[in-house]
Every structure is written in C-alpha cells, then in structure tokens.
N, C-alpha and C positions, 0 to 999 in steps of 0.2 A: 363533702370535699374539702377537708381545713389545713387549707395557704397561711403562713404570715402577714400579718397586714402587712400590704404594699404605701406604699406614702403617699404616690401621687396619682393612688387609686382616683377618689372623692376627683380629683379635676381634671381626669378622662375624662370619667365616667360621664361629668356634665357638657363638660365638650363633645361627649360622640351622643347628648341623649337623644338623637336621634334614632338610633338604632336600640333604643331598650323599650322595651315598653311600663309606661305608665297604668299604672292600676286607680279609679276614682273610686273607689268603696260610695256606696253598696252596689253601682251600674254593672255591669258584664262590660269585659272586653269585648270590641264587636273588631274584627278580623277586616270587614273589606273598609276601615275607620284606618289603622292600623296600619297597613300593605297596600292600600290607594284601588285592591286591585279584590277579584270573589278566587283566586285557584283558591286549588288542595291549601288544607294545615294540618302540617307533619313537627307533632311537640315532646321533645326531648323533656324529660324530668330529671333533672339530678344529669345537667348536660358535662362536670367538671370544667377540662380547660379547651372545652371546646371543638378540640380534632376532629369527632363525630359527627355533631352537627355543622359544622363548617363545610367540611366536605362534602354529606347529604347535598347541600342550598348552593354547592357549584358545579355539581353532575346533575342539579333538578334544578334549574330555573326559571321552570314551569312550575312549582312549587313554592309553598310559603311554610317558613322553614319556625319555630320559637328551640330556645334554647332557654329552660329554665332550672334554678340555680339557688340556693336561698342565701350562700356566703358571696356576701359584697364583694371582697376580693379575687375569689373564682371566675366573675362575673366580668369583671378586671381584664384579668389575667386574660379569661380565652375568646370578649371580645379584640385584646388587643390582637392576639391569636390571628384573629376569620381577618380583622383590617390587613393586616401583612399578608393572608394566604391569596385574597382578593386582590393587592397590591394594587393597579389601576383601572379592576372591571369594578361595574358600578355592584353591591352591593345594594340591592333592592329586596331581596326574596329569604332573607332571616337577622330578627327582635333577639333580643335578651332578654329577661325576665326572673330581678331579684326578686323573688317571694316565698313561702311556701305555699309545700305542696295538702294543706292540712284535707282541701274540701276544693277542691277544686271545682264543681259543682258550682261555688259562690261568687270566682271568679268567669266561667266561659258557660255560654248559652250551650244548653241542652243539644244533641246534635249537633256541632256545628265541628265538628275534628275528624277531621281522614284516618288520624294514623297517632301511635304515639309508642312511645320506647320508651322504656324504663334499661340502663345499660349497668351494673353492677350498684344493681342499690346498697346501701346499708343492708348488714342480713339479720342485723337485731338478735345475736344466738341465745339470749337466754329466751326461755320459756315464754317468763313473764311478761318478757316486752315481746310478745307475736303481734299484738295488736299494730306497731307501728312501724310490720313489715310493709313497705310497697305494696308489696301480693297480696295482700293479710285481705278475706273475702270483702269487710268491706272499700275498701279501694277498687276491687276490682266492680264494685256496682259504681258505684263515683265514674269510674273509667266509661263503662256502656252508659253511664247517661249521659257524659259530654260524646261521644263518640257518635259520628250516621254510624246509621242500621249496617250492618256488613262493614264496615271501621273493624281497623286491624289491634294488636297492641302485638309488640317483638320486645322480646324477656332475653337477656341476657346474664350471666351471672357466671364468678367459679366456683360459688360457693353453692356447696351439691347440698346442707343442708335448707338452705336458702328455695335452689332447686325442687325440691322431695315436696316445703311447706306449699309452695305458690301451687303442685299439681294439688293438693288434697282439699287445698281452699278453692278450686273450679270448681270441686266435686259438692258443694259447699250452694252455687249458685248456677243456676238455670240462663245463664247471659253469656253463655261464651258457649266455642264449637274451637276444639283443638285441632290449629290445620299441619304443624309440625311440632316435631318435635326432637331432641334429640340431649346427650348429656356428653357431646364429646366433637362442639362444631369442625374441630378441626381435621378430625375425619369422616367426617360428610358432605362429598360433596358439590347435594345439591345445597344444600343449607349454605354454604363457604360461597354459592354463585354469590361476588358483587359484594359480597364480605366488606364494612369498613370498623375496622377496631378502633377501639376507645386506649390515648393511652394505655390504660392497665389495664385489660385487655391483651395489650400489646407485649407490655412485662411479664403477664402472668403463663401466659401463653411461652414466651421465649426463658422459664424458668421450665415451663412442662406440667401445670398444671390444665386438666380440662380445662374446657369453657363451657358450658350450659348455654341452650338458645331454643325458644316456644316460643312460634307463632299461634296469636287465636284467634277469633270471630267473633266479633258481639254480635249477636241475634238475640239483642235483648231478651 
C-alpha cells in the first residue's frame, strides 16, 4: 500500500519506537525479548493501515501480533491508528515491523510463528511477475518453515486470478493441508464468523466484489 509521504512519520516512529521491531541483521528476531512473554505469535504480512491487526490485538490480549509493512509511511499511519484505538488501554501485544518479506526465514526462527495472515496482497497479475506473488510456491515453503507444526495461514483477496494461482501453487508442495476455502466470503456463514475486515476489504465488498478466503494448515 502506497501513501504520500507524511512529514511527521520519522519523528512519530522514533518517539514510539517501543512499538516497533528493530531487526539487527544477521541475528534473528527473538519474540520473548520483544514482547517479554512466551505467548503465541501471529504475523500479518502487508498490514496496510492496521485496522485488521489492531482489532485482533484488542480482542486477543493473550496473543502477540506483528504487523509487517514495507512502507514507512504506512507503518506510521497504522501505529497512529492503533494507539488511538487502544486509547488508555496498555498496548503490550502488538508491534509493527517495517521491512520487506523477501525471505522471512532470515528474520524469524524456524517453527516460531503460530499463524500468518495474508490480506489483499499485491496480485502481480502479469504472468512474468508470478514469482513475486506472496503465495508463489517459494513463499509457501518459507511460511511452512517459520510456522510451527499445524500452524495456519489465513489468506484473503478480492483478486480471483491470485486466488486461483494460489490453489495451483499449493498443488506443487506437500507442506500444506487445505482446511477451508470460499470464493464468496460474505455468503459463507461459517467462514464469516468472527471475520475482521481490512479497510480494502470493506471498500470492495461494498462495491459488490466477491472476497476469496483460504485457510491452510502447515503439515511440513
């Protein structure tokens, strides 16, 4: 997600750096040092303006959440929204990570994450860019590596082509089991239970666009 640069971003992020994960390459991120506990960790890759991850953190105080986003301005907007949403409540279980998701196994220990969210990732619609899609088989294998056994990946997209290619890539690896899937989330009562929409999801659902959802389990 691209936003016009906001001049307050740098100062705001420095002031609120305790809510950010700083990755000291080449060492890997240690969650119990970041969160001061050993609670489960859920990672959203491409967190956008933060509504989804913020609502999850509010509703699940016993789980640690990481919102990962490559654009610094977007991280600033998301964190500002999170702090406003929490108001006077302590924010202990959500941190943002301003970095790229090229190889998460460089950043995170194997078998360290409990759940991954991919929400409305860039579809890279041209076939020559297929390897850039975050559900390309290379990325699926990386997610399997950093997820705990039986950890889950939850994927939502409005792009039917991306959804179809994701299913095709799942056939190329033996590391995943499909738990559930739909091409019309808002007409699937079971999958719609407890659904937290992203800003993008709400916009396109209101325009009548179908929303695809897939849940898969890591079987290594």
